[in-house]
N, C-alpha and C positions, 0 to 999 in steps of 0.2 A: 441103328436107331440113334437119333439125336438125343442130347441131354437137355433136360428142362431145368432151368434155374429160376427159383422164386427169390426175389430180393424184397425183403420186408423192412419197412421203416423201423428204426430202433425203438420207438415208443409203442409199437404194436406187438408187444410180447404175446398177447392173447392169440393173435393171428399166426405168429411164428410157431407157437406151440401146437395150434390146431393143424397147421400144414405139416409140421413134423410128424404128428400122430397119423394124419391121413395118408402120408406118403412114406411111412417108415419102411415098408417092404419093397419099395420101388428103387432099384439100383440106378436108374437113369434120371432120378429127380434129386435135386439139391436145394435146400432151403438156407438162405443166407440172410443175415441181418446187415442192413446198410450202415456201415460204420464211417461213412464219409463226412460226418458232421463233427469231427473232432476239431479242437481249436486250431486256428491258423498257425500260431507259433509252434505247435507240435508238428504240424505238417512240414513246416520249413526246416525243422531240425532233423527230420527223418532222412535216413540215408537213401541215396538213389542208386546204390551199387548194383543190386539185382532186382529185376522186376519179375515177381513170381506169380502175377495174376494169371488166372486160367483163361480169361478173355479180356479184351481191351474195352472197358466200358465207354471210352471216348468214341467208339464206333457206333454206339447206341445212345445218342443224346436224348431221345424221347423217354428213355428209362428214368432219367432224373425227374422229369415232369410227372410221370406216372407214380413214382414212389412218393413224391411230395403231395400230389393230389389225392390219390387213392389209398396210399399207405403200403402199396406193394406193386410189383411188376413181375411179368413172366418173360424170360428170355430163352429162346431155343438156340442151343449151341451145337453146331455140327461137330460130330466126332472127328471129322477130317480136318478141323481147324477153326 
């Protein structure tokens, strides 16, 4: 089975908590807060040594729009990659 990842806008803590509660027992569902709104200067200072992301968000550009517009997005991640 694929993994389901919910990405929730940082200002939607109500939605984040509701999703966490609703899917607490689901092993293949992950709820993440979108933290990509940090200041530019901090991003530039970050180390690029190891990329530890579970999936490459650049492959899903529509997710940015969905998170900005609706406050959340759903991504299906294949366990095979």
